[in-house]
N, C-alpha and C positions, 0 to 999 in steps of 0.2 A: 582258862586256856591251858592246855597241856604243855608243860615245860619239862622235857625229859631229863635235863641235867639235875633237877631237884631229887630224882631218885637216887643219885649218887651223893649229892650235897644239898640237903633240904634248904639251907640258907643261901643258896646260889643267887647271885645278883643277875638281873636280866641283861646287863651289859658285861662284857669281858674286856679287860685292858690288855692290849697287845704290846709286848715289850721289845719289838724289833728295833725301834729307834733308840733304845737305851744302850749305853756303852760306847758311844762315839763312833769312830771310823771302823770300817771293815779292814783292819790291818792288825799287825802284831804289836802296835804301840800299847803302852800301859795306860790304864785309866787315869785321867787327870782329876784334879780337885774340882775343876769346873764341870766335867762330865758327871762326876758323882753328884754335885749339887743340882744339876739339871735333872738327872734321873730321880733323885730323892724328892724334888719339888713335884714332879709329875706323879710319882707314886703316892705322895702325901695327898695330892689333889684327888686321885682315884679313890683312895681309902675314905677321904672326907665326903666324896660323892656317893658312898655306899657300895662301891665296886669291890667285890672280894674274890673275883675270878681273874686269873692272870695266865696269859698265853706266851709261851716261849718256844724256841727251837734251838737245837744245839749249834746251828750255824750263825745265829743272829749276832752280828758284829764279832764273828769268830769266837763266840763263847762269852764275850764281855758283857752282853746283856744279862745273861744268867749270873755272871759274877757280880755285877753291880746290884742286881736284885738281891742276891745273897747278902751283900754288904748292908743293904737297906733293912733286910729282915733282922739282922743282928743288932743294928742300932735302934730300930723301931720297937723291938721286943714284942712283936705281935705274935700271940700263940699260933703255932703252925696249924692247929685244927680249925682256926677261924678263917683260913684261906683255902681256896681251890687253886692249885697250881698244876698246870699241864705243860708238857713240852713235846716237841716233835723231833723225829730223827729220820734218816734215810737218804739225805742228800749229801753227797761228797762233792765239795767244791773243787774246781780245776786247780791243778798244780803245774809246776814247770815241766813235769814229765807225764802227767795224765790229764785227760779231759774231765770235765765235771760229769758225774753220773749218779744214778740212784742205786742204793744198796740196802736190800732187805735181808741180807744174810744174818744168821743168828749172831755171829761174832760181832758184826758192826752194830746191831741193835743193842746187844749187851754192853758193849764198850761205850756207846753213846749215852745210855741211861746212867751208867756209873759216873761218867764225866759230868753229866748234867747235875746229878745229885751232889757231887763234890763242889761244883761251882755254886750251886744254890744253897749249899749248907743244909740240905734237908735229908731226911731218912727215906722219904718216899715221894713219888709223884701221884697225884690224884688221877691223872689221865696221861697216857702216852699215845700220841698220834703218829702214824706213818705219813711222812710229809708229802710225797708225791708218788704216783704209781710207778713201781719198778716192774718193767716187762719181764724181768728174769726172776720174779718172785716165785718161791716155792711155798705154797700155803702151809704145808705140814711143817716146814722148817720154822716159819714165822710162829705157828701155833705152839711149837715146842719151846721157843724162847719166851713167848708171852706167858706160858704156863710156869716156866721157871721164875720169871720176874715176879709174877703174882704170888707164887708159893713163898718166895723170899721176902715178901712184903715191900718190895721196892716200887711196884706199880699197882695201884688199886683197880684201874680199869683201862680199856684200850679202845682206840678209834682210828680214824684215818683222816686224811686231808686231800682234797682235790681228786676224789674218786667218784666214778660213775657207779650206778647201782649194780651192774653185772660184776664189776671188780669187788664191790662190797660183798656180794653174794658168794663169789668164788672164795674169798678169804674166810667168810663166816662159816662155810661148810666144814672147814678144817679146825675151827676153834671150839674150845670147851665153854668159853664165856662169850656173851654177846658184845658185838661192837656197839659203842654207845654214842659216838659222835662222828660227824663228817663236816670238815671245815672247807667251805667253798667260797669262791669270789662271787659275792652277791651284793648288789647295790641298786640304787635308782638309775645309775648310769649303765650298769651291767645287768640288764633285765632279761637276758635270753632264757633264764630259768623259768620265766613266765611265758615267754613267747612260744616255746616248744609245745606247751599245752594248748594255748589259744589257737595256734595255727596247725594243729594236728590234721594231717591229710590234705593240707593246702600247699600249693607250689611255693608260696612265700616262706613256708616253714623250712625249706631247704637251706635258708640263709642263717638259721639258728645254729649257734655253736655251743650247745649244751646237751648233755645226754638225757634223752627223753625218759621220764619216769623216775629220775633220781630223787627229786623232792618228795614224790608220793611214796617211794620205797622207804625213805627215811621216816616219813610220817607213820606208815604202816608198822614199822619195826621199832618205833620209839627211839630213833636215833636222833640225837640233838644236832640240828643244823646250826653251824656257826658261820657267820659271814665275815670273811676278811675283805678288806677294801671297802668296808660298809659306807664310808663317807665319800667314796669316789674322789679321794685326794682333795676334798673340799670344793669341788667344782660348783656345787649349789649353795655353798656357804662362805664364799669369799676366799677359799684357799688356793684355787687354781682358776685361770680364765677359761670360760667355756670355749669348746673347740668348734661348735657348729650351732646352727639356728635352733635345733631342738634343745640343746643344753642351755642356750641363752633363754629361751622361752620358759624352760622348766625352772631355771634359777629365779626368774621373775615370779613364777607361781609359788615357789617355795617361800620367797620373801613375803608374798601376799598372805599365804597361809600362816606364816610365822606371826604376822600381825593379827590375824583373826583368832589364833589360838593363844596369842600372847606368850609365845615361847621362841627360843632362838632357832635359827634356820637349821642348825645341826640336829636339833630335837625333831624337827619335822621330817628330815631326811631319814633318820633312824626309825622314827615312828612308822614310816611307810613300810619298812622291812618288817617291823614287829607286829604290824596289823595282820600279816599273813597267818593263817591258822596252823602252819607248821611250827610256830613258836620259835622263829629264828632268833638266835642270840648274836647281836652285832659285836664284832671285835673292833675296838677303837684303838688307834695307835698314836694319837697326837700327844706331843709333849707340852702343849700349851695348857696352862692351868685353866684359863678362861674357857677354852674349847672343851676340856674334859668335863667341867661343870655344866656347860651348855648341853653336851651329849646326855648327861645324866637326866636331864629334864624330859627326854624322850619317854621315860617310864610314866610320865604324867599326861601323856597325849594318846588319845585313841582317835585316829582320823575317821571321819565319816566315810561311808562307802563311796559317796559321790566324790569326796576329796581324794580318796585313794585312787579311784579310777581317773580323776582329772590329772593327777601326776603321771600315772602310767601312760595315758594317751598323749600327754604332752611330750614325754621323753621319746616315745615311739614315733612321734610326729605323724600320726595317722589315727583315724577313728578305728574302733574295733570292728572286725569283720561281722 
């Protein structure tokens, strides 16, 4: 199966560890010893599970997730070249005087990358993603700062997050280098990325809230799809109580399949995503050592076509048209 990220990093793991929960609270407090210990235990578990790809953003716990990751790298003494580290920028959080907004200006992108590298204690990012679409984006301005960061050796490759294919195409036409990743919310619970294709031309398709053709555009252009929220907050694996009958029924089916495949429920949920031919890379964000190891077992599962469709029709609570 084509796994586009390996063109950048041949040893890339099929799972990516999301670092949003590292670093404690979203405030200006200093990192505590307990927060360091919790983060280090989670990162140890990820490394032990064979995960070598890590996802950050400059805003996560107001920069403390990158800071504690940098602390971990220093104490673990893992060679930088053995890890794939990406970060995101472009979101400005609300302050006492300004609303939260998106900012793809060259100055903000440049400043965000410099700050992320300092917190991480690294010389470069393997990948920089623009976090959410900025309606005021000037593609040529973004292209200029991307080229600058690439020439300086501070960023090896570029991508986006939460963008539809027309936004990708608009940005790509201004760039000298290809966009290589698009991180989207994709899970067994959030399945509109499938529905918009299944229901093409049908009235029921008007209820889909996903940009038609984005998955296919990424496949055609070898853009790595990364799935945030891939475990759906554990709704099918004991992390959150199901909200409706479809989620309850699907959680029971996941449990049944976990027994048949002799793998944890988390592995079944992620294997459902990974079975898609677009080679989706799930981003997992749990700090639970047990759950991290359970997720890793998804790489050992290939759901049958019948089981894949059984999960899909269960969560959509209707037979296929």
